[in-house]
C-alpha positions, 0 to 999 in steps of 0.5 A, a space after each residue: 532441466 524443463 524445456 517450455 514446449 513451445 515458446 507461448 507456453 507460461 512459464 507459470 499458470 495461476 487459477 482459483 480455486 474458490 472465490 467469496 464476494 461476502 464482506 470481509 471482516 473487519 477484524 482483516 482491515 486492522 492495523 497490527 504494527 509489527 513488536 517494537 515499533 513506533 506509531 504516531 498519529 497525525 492531529 485532523 488539523 496537521 492533514 488538512 491543513 493548507 499547503 504555505 506559499 512556498 510549497 508547490 502543488 506536485 513537487 515533494 517537500 523534504 523533510 526539516 525544509 522550512 
């Protein structure tokens, strides 16, 4: 059993041993879906399409709702 030494002592202490501000390699940001995953890509026209008059800002629309 572990008892804290004082009420304000942290349960876990985390610290960095090394840090680098170099630009990371582009490969680090490559999307690699897991095996068997189905990946779909929206066309730019679908993404930038203006909402229709039935859509209210800030209120999500349920999938399949006309």
